[in-house]
PLY file of the C-alpha trace (Angstrom):
ply
format ascii 1.0
element vertex 114
property float x
property float y
property float z
element edge 113
property int vertex1
property int vertex2
end_header
76.89 -87.80 -11.52
80.65 -87.46 -11.22
82.75 -90.48 -12.10
85.82 -91.05 -9.96
88.48 -92.60 -12.23
90.30 -94.08 -9.22
87.21 -96.11 -8.36
87.70 -98.39 -11.39
90.92 -100.10 -10.35
90.24 -103.84 -10.63
90.27 -105.90 -13.82
87.30 -108.23 -14.36
86.27 -110.51 -17.20
82.58 -110.77 -18.01
81.67 -114.09 -19.61
78.58 -114.94 -21.62
76.82 -118.32 -21.73
76.41 -119.37 -25.34
74.68 -122.27 -27.04
75.52 -123.17 -30.62
75.69 -126.18 -32.92
78.90 -127.64 -34.31
79.37 -129.04 -37.82
77.74 -132.34 -36.73
74.74 -130.44 -35.29
75.69 -131.29 -31.71
74.55 -128.65 -29.26
77.54 -127.01 -27.57
77.10 -125.01 -24.36
80.00 -122.96 -23.06
81.08 -119.79 -21.29
83.06 -117.41 -23.50
84.88 -114.22 -22.63
82.60 -111.35 -23.59
84.16 -108.20 -22.13
87.29 -107.37 -20.13
87.28 -104.07 -18.25
88.18 -102.15 -15.12
85.63 -102.15 -12.30
84.97 -100.74 -8.88
84.11 -103.46 -6.39
82.20 -103.40 -3.12
81.27 -106.46 -1.04
78.57 -106.92 1.57
80.97 -107.20 4.50
78.22 -105.94 6.81
76.84 -109.47 7.32
77.50 -111.09 10.67
79.72 -114.14 11.12
76.62 -116.18 12.03
75.09 -115.40 8.64
78.34 -116.37 6.86
78.37 -119.81 8.51
75.04 -120.79 6.94
75.46 -123.34 4.12
73.19 -121.35 1.79
75.03 -118.07 2.41
76.14 -116.27 -0.75
78.50 -113.34 -0.78
76.99 -110.53 -2.81
79.43 -108.32 -4.68
78.63 -105.01 -6.35
80.65 -104.37 -9.50
80.55 -100.93 -11.11
81.80 -100.58 -14.67
81.82 -97.76 -17.19
78.92 -97.90 -19.63
79.65 -99.15 -23.16
77.62 -100.70 -25.98
78.24 -104.24 -24.64
76.47 -103.28 -21.41
73.07 -103.20 -23.12
73.11 -107.00 -23.52
74.21 -107.48 -19.91
71.42 -105.20 -18.66
68.80 -106.93 -20.84
69.85 -110.52 -20.01
71.85 -110.60 -16.77
71.27 -114.34 -16.21
73.36 -115.10 -19.33
76.50 -113.63 -17.75
79.02 -114.29 -15.03
82.09 -112.41 -13.82
85.61 -113.75 -13.29
87.42 -111.79 -10.61
90.32 -112.72 -8.36
90.22 -116.41 -9.45
86.54 -116.71 -8.46
83.35 -116.86 -10.50
80.32 -114.69 -9.70
76.82 -115.25 -11.13
75.25 -112.00 -12.31
71.88 -111.40 -10.64
71.11 -107.91 -11.95
72.62 -105.09 -13.98
71.39 -101.50 -13.91
72.33 -98.40 -15.88
72.54 -95.97 -12.95
70.00 -93.17 -13.43
69.87 -94.19 -17.13
72.71 -91.75 -17.82
74.82 -94.26 -19.81
77.85 -93.57 -17.62
78.02 -96.34 -15.02
76.48 -99.81 -14.83
76.02 -101.45 -11.42
76.15 -105.24 -11.53
75.06 -107.29 -8.52
76.53 -110.80 -8.41
76.93 -113.72 -6.01
79.76 -116.18 -5.77
79.19 -119.29 -7.88
79.08 -122.29 -5.56
78.44 -124.75 -8.38
0 1
1 2
2 3
3 4
4 5
5 6
6 7
7 8
8 9
9 10
10 11
11 12
12 13
13 14
14 15
15 16
16 17
17 18
18 19
19 20
20 21
21 22
22 23
23 24
24 25
25 26
26 27
27 28
28 29
29 30
30 31
31 32
32 33
33 34
34 35
35 36
36 37
37 38
38 39
39 40
40 41
41 42
42 43
43 44
44 45
45 46
46 47
47 48
48 49
49 50
50 51
51 52
52 53
53 54
54 55
55 56
56 57
57 58
58 59
59 60
60 61
61 62
62 63
63 64
64 65
65 66
66 67
67 68
68 69
69 70
70 71
71 72
72 73
73 74
74 75
75 76
76 77
77 78
78 79
79 80
80 81
81 82
82 83
83 84
84 85
85 86
86 87
87 88
88 89
89 90
90 91
91 92
92 93
93 94
94 95
95 96
96 97
97 98
98 99
99 100
100 101
101 102
102 103
103 104
104 105
105 106
106 107
107 108
108 109
109 110
110 111
111 112
112 113
């Protein structure tokens, strides 16, 4: 698989949902920046305008990033991550190491409506 370096031209921030206890043993839940990288992005612009007008419609975005050691956690637990891109938040639905070659990870995400 050839990697086109021009494909990775957008900066994204991957955030991780973390739960920890403070010094008073209060449970703290927050999103923290986990990984900042360049990504290739493709949206599902093939949907019709009728589909987009539905209240439950979610725009699915495909993010492709270069494989690194941090990707293993994203692949193993995609529901613990979200992506910040272009002032919008996207909930990660799945992450796959393409052909298990450890070169590119494809992340499927939907816009966070909540």
